N, C-alpha and C positions, 0 to 999 in steps of 0.2 A: 503493500500500498504507499503510496505516496505520502512523504511527511507532513506534506501541509493538511492535504484531504486526513489525516489521521488527526491533526490539532483539531481540526474544525469538526472533526466525530465527538473527539474529548470534550472541545468547548460547548456543543449542543447537549452533550451526555449532562456534562456538568450544570449549565442552563436549566436542563429539564429537570433535574434531582433539586436546584434550589429553589425552581418555583412550587413542585410538588412539596417539599418541604413548608415553603412559605405559608402555600394555601392549606398545610394542614395547621399551622398554627395559625391562622386568621380563623380556619373554623374552629377550633379548641377556643379560642380568646373569644369568639361570637356566643358560643354557648356558655362560656364565663360570665360575659356580660348580661344575656339574657337571666341567668339564674341570679347575680349577685351585682347587677349593676357595672358602670366604666368605672367607678370610682373603687367599686369594691372586687373587682377583678385582682390578680397579681399575676408575675411572672412563674412562679412557683406553681400554681395550682395550673396555669397553662402548658408550662413544660410537662407536669404529671399527666396530664390528659393526653398527650402524644409521644409519652415515652423519652422526652430527654431530659439534659440537665438546664438549670437556670441561666447559665452560661451559653448554650447553644443558641436559646430564644434569643437572646441579647445580641448574637449575630446576624439575627435579622431585622430586629426592632431595638433599638439603642435604649430608647424608653418607653415605660407604659402608656404613656400618652401616645406615643406614636404608634404601636400598635392598636390601641380604641380608635384611633384617629383614622388607620388603614382598614379598620374594619367598618367603620362607618360607611367610607368610601366605598368599599365594598358591595355594602347594602345600597348605597345611590345608585352605583353604577348599574346593578344588580335591574333595579326597578326602572333604570331609564331604559334597558333592554328589552324587559318585558313590555314596557308603553311602545318603544318602536315597532315591536311585534303585534300588537293591538291597533296602530295606527294603521295598519298594513288594510283592514278591513274596510269597507265599503260605507256602512252607517254608522251613528254615533250608539245605534243599540247593539251591534256586533263587534265595535270597538269594544265598549265594556263586557259584553259576554267573552271575548277573548280575552278580555285583562284578566277577567273573573277566574277563569275557566283555567290559564298560565299558573295562576295562585293555587288555585286548587289540587292540580297536578303535582306542584312543587310540593304543597304539604303530603299530598299523598305519598310520593316518594321518600319525605323524611321518616314517616310512619314507617314506613316498608324498612328503613335504613338504607336505601338507595342513593340518599342524598343528604347533606348537612342544612341548618337553618342560618340564615343569615341574621347579621346583630339586628335586636331591634333599636328603633330611633330614639324611644323614649328619654335617652341620656344626652342626645345630643345637645342638649343647650347647657348642659353640666361642663361643657369641654372650657378650654382654658383658652386667649389666642394666643397665637395666632388661628389656629386651628379652626375656633368657631366660626371664626368669619368665612372661611372657605367652607365648611360643611354645610352653613345655614344657607350661602348660595346655591350649594349642592340643591338641599333639601328646594329651594324655590324655584329650581329649574326642574325638579321632578314635579311640582306643584302644578307649575304652567305647563308643562307637556301633559299632567293628568286634565287638565282642563282642558285642551284641544282634542279630545276624543270627543267631543259635541261640536266640534269645527269651529268656524269665527265668529265671533259673538259682533250683532251690528249696533248694539245701544249699551249703554254703561250697567244699566239693569240686567241683559241677560250676561254681561262678564262676573257680574253679582251673583247670578243665580248660578253660573258655570261653576263659579267658584265654590259655594257651598255645595255642588255637587261633587265637584273633585275630591273634596276634604271629606265627604261621608262615605266616599266610596275606596279611597286610600284607607280610611279609619276601618271600616269595613274588613278589610282584607288583614290589614294588623292585626284586629279584635279575633279573627280566625281560628289562631291556634289555640287560644285560650277554652274555648267551646267546643271546637273540633274533637279533642279529645274524649268525650263522651259517646263517639260513633265508631262504628267499623269503618274499615277503611273503605268496604266496598260500598259504604254507605257514602261516598263521598260525591260520586257523579250526582246521587238523587238532592243531596245538600245544596250541590252547585244550582241543579234546575229550580230547585223550591227558593232559593236566594234572590236566584237572577227574575224570578216572576214578582218579587218584591221591587227589586230594581225596577223593572219594567213598567208595574202594573201599580205599584205601591199599595198601601194599607186600606184606605178608604173606599166603601165600596162604590159602585156607579149613583154620580147624581150627589153624593154627599160634598160637604164644601168645606173651608177652614173660619169656622166663627168658632174658636174656641174662649172659655173664661177663664181669667186668671186665677187661681186658687191663691187665697190669702194664707200664706204660712208662717207668719210674723205674731209667734206667740209671746215674745216676748222670753227673757231667761232669767232664772234667780243666780245665776253669776255671768254678769255683762264680763267682767273682765276675763272671765275663761271664755268666753264667746269669741271677742276680739285676738284673744290670741292662737285660737283654733284658725279663725279665719286668716291670719297673718300667715299662719305656717303653711295652708292648705295653698296658700297662693305661692310661697315659695315652692313648695316640695312640688306642687307642679310644674312652676318654669324651669327649677333645677333637679329635681329627681330627688331620691331619698336622700342619699348620701352627698349631693350638691348641696342640700340647706342643711347647713350645720346648725348647731343648737346655738352659735356665736352670732349668726346669721340671721336665725329667728330672732331672736332677743335684740340684736339690731335694728332689725325691721320696726320692734315695737318700740325700742328706745328703752328698753329697759336692762337689767344686769342677769346674768348666766344663773345668780342665784332663782331671781323671779322664777326663770323658765323651771326650775325644780319645783319653787312651790306651788306650780300646776300639776306639772307631772312629772313620775319619777325616774324616767330613762325616755331617751330619743323613740324606741321601737312605742312605748306608752303614746308618744305625741302620734306617730301614725296611725294608730290604733284609735286614738278619739278622734281624730280627722276623719278617716272612715265612717266611724260610729254616726259623726256630725252628718256628712253627706248621705250616707246610704237611709238616717231616718228621715231626713227631709225626701227624700224620693219615696221612702212609704208612707211619709205624712201626705204628700201629694197624691197618692194612691189611694189611702185610705177617704181624705176628704172628698175627692172626685167619687167615689162609691157614695159616702154619704148625700152629696148632693143630689145623684140620681139623674136621670137622661138617658139617650140613647149611650150603649158602648163606644161607640165613634165620638161622641161629645166629650165624654168622659178622659176616653183616652188620649184624645187632641188638646182636651184642659191640661191634662197633666203634663204634655210635651212640651205645650206653648209657657207654663208655670216652670219649668225645669231649666228651658231656654231661657226663658227671663232671670232665671237667678243665673246662670252660665256668665249671659252678658252682661249682668250688671255688678254695683261695687258692692252689692249686698251676697255677691258670692264670692267664689263658686266652688263648685263640689269638687273633691278630691278625684284626680285622674288615674288610673288602673298603671299609669308609669311607677308610683312609687312601689308597686307588689314587689318588682325585681330585687329593692333592699331589703326586703323583711325575710326572717327567718320561715323557713319552710310551713311549719305549723302555722303560725301567725297568718301566712301569704294564703293555706287553703280554706283557714276560717274567714278572710275577709272575700275568697270567690263564693264561696258556699253562700255566704248573705249576700252575693252580687246574682247566683244562681236564681234565689229564693224570690228576688226582686223581679228576675227576667221571668219568672214560672209565673207572677203575678200579672206582669204583661200580657203572658200568652193566654193567662185565663181570661181577661178583659178580650181578648181577640177570639178567643173560641166561643165566648156568649154573643159580642158582636156577629159573627159569622150566622150563629143560629138566630139571632136577631135580624139581619140580613144590612147593616149598617156598616159592617168591615166585608171585604172581599175574603173569597175562601183560599186563605194564604196557610202556610204551615207555621202554625203560631208561635211553636218554640223557636224555629229558624227566626220569625219577624222579631220576635222579642230579642236576641241577640243582636238582630241587625241595630235595634231602638237602642239596645245596652250603648253599641258603639257610638249612636250619634249622639246620646245626653253626655257621653262621659267625653268626648272629643269635641263639643263645644266649647268650650275654653279656651282654645287653641284661636277662635273665629274671633275673639273679643275686638281685638281694632278692625278688623273686617266687619264686624257690628255696627261697630261706633262711626262708620262712615255714612249711615244711612238712619232714620228711624228704627227705633228698637222693634216696634210691632211687625217694620217690614223686614228686619233681619231674623227674626223668629218665623214668620211665612215663610220666608224662602229658604233657610235651613231646613224646616221642619217638612217642608213640601217635598225633599227628597224622599222620604218614605212615606209620607204620608198620599201623596200623587205617584210616586214613581220619579225615577231621573232624565224622565223624558216628556214630561207634560208641563206645558208653558203657562198653564191659567194661573198660578200665581201670580206672573205677569201683571196681569189685570187688576190687582188688590192695591 
C-alpha cells in the first residue's frame, strides 16, 4: 500500500473513532442532563456511563460547561433537521403530521434501545455567557422555523397566532417522553394518530365557540409573606431551572437574607415541592370551581384553560414549569408526576363527559388531556409574546391551538 494512502486510512479511522467516542460521551451527558439537569451533571458520572475515566472525557471537552453546551447544540441541530424534513411536505397539516411522526419514531426507537435521547432544553436558560446567547439564538431559529410549518403570514395577527401554534407543537413533543412511558411501544402509532386528531380538529365540538368565564382564584392567604416567597421562587426556577435558581439568588430576588429563606422552608427541595404544591393546587382549584359553577363541559373546560393562561400571563402567576423536575430526587420527582397525572385524569374526565354530552369532539380523552397539560405548563415562556397584545386576545390565541386545532383561523375574528 502506498504510504500516503496508508496515512489517509489511519487518519480516517482515527477521525471515525474520535467521532464515535465523542458521540457516546454526548449521549451519556444528555442522559445525565435529563435525569439531573445540566448543573447536576458531572464528568465522573458521564465517564462512568461510557466506561471511561474522567481524564478521558476531558480530552474531548475541557470543561463541564463545554459538554453541556455541545449537548444543547446537538439537540438544536436535530430539531432543525426534523423540521427541515417536515418542511418538504406540501401543506401545513402534512408538515405538522410529519414532524409529529418523526418525533414518535424517534421515541419508539429510544424505547426499544435503538437510539438515545437528546438533551431536553429545560436548562438552557441557566447556562452562562457566552454560551447562553449562542444557544438562545439557536432556540429562536428553531422556533421561527417551526412557525414556517404554516407558511408565510400575511398579517401581524397571523404571525402571533402561528407563534402560539409553533410553541404548543414544540412543547407537546417535548412533553411526550413524560407520559408515553405508560404505553407499550406497539401503541405509539395509535397515540400519534389520536394526538394528530387533536392538533388537526381541536377539542371543542363543531358549533362551540370561545366564550369562557374567568374563575376567581384569589381566596387570600393566611401567610402573605410565604405566598410572595413561593411566587418569586417559582419565577426564578422557571427561568433558570432547579439548580440554576440558588437559595442566594432567590433570597436576593426578595431582598431578604438566606436566613429568611430557611425561616420559610427547611431545604431547597422543600421549596420546589412547596412551589409545585402551590401550582397544582391552583389548577385543582380551577377545576373544582368550574364544576361547582356548572354549565356545559366545554364551557367548564374552556373557562379553566382561560383562567390558568391568564394566571400564566399575569403578574400573579406563574405556575411552576416541569423543567424543575430534572433537579429533584427520583422519589420526589415521581410524586410530582403522579400529582400531574391525577390533574390530567380530571381533565380527561371532563372531556369524556363532554363527549357524551356533545359539547366536546370525540377525542382520546387521555391523550388530549396530556396535550392540555403541555399547553398550560408551557405558557409561562410566552409571557413576552402575550404582553404585545390585550390579555384576552393572547389567551384566546394560545388556547385556540387545542380548542379548535392548529389550522382553524376562526380565533382571528375575535
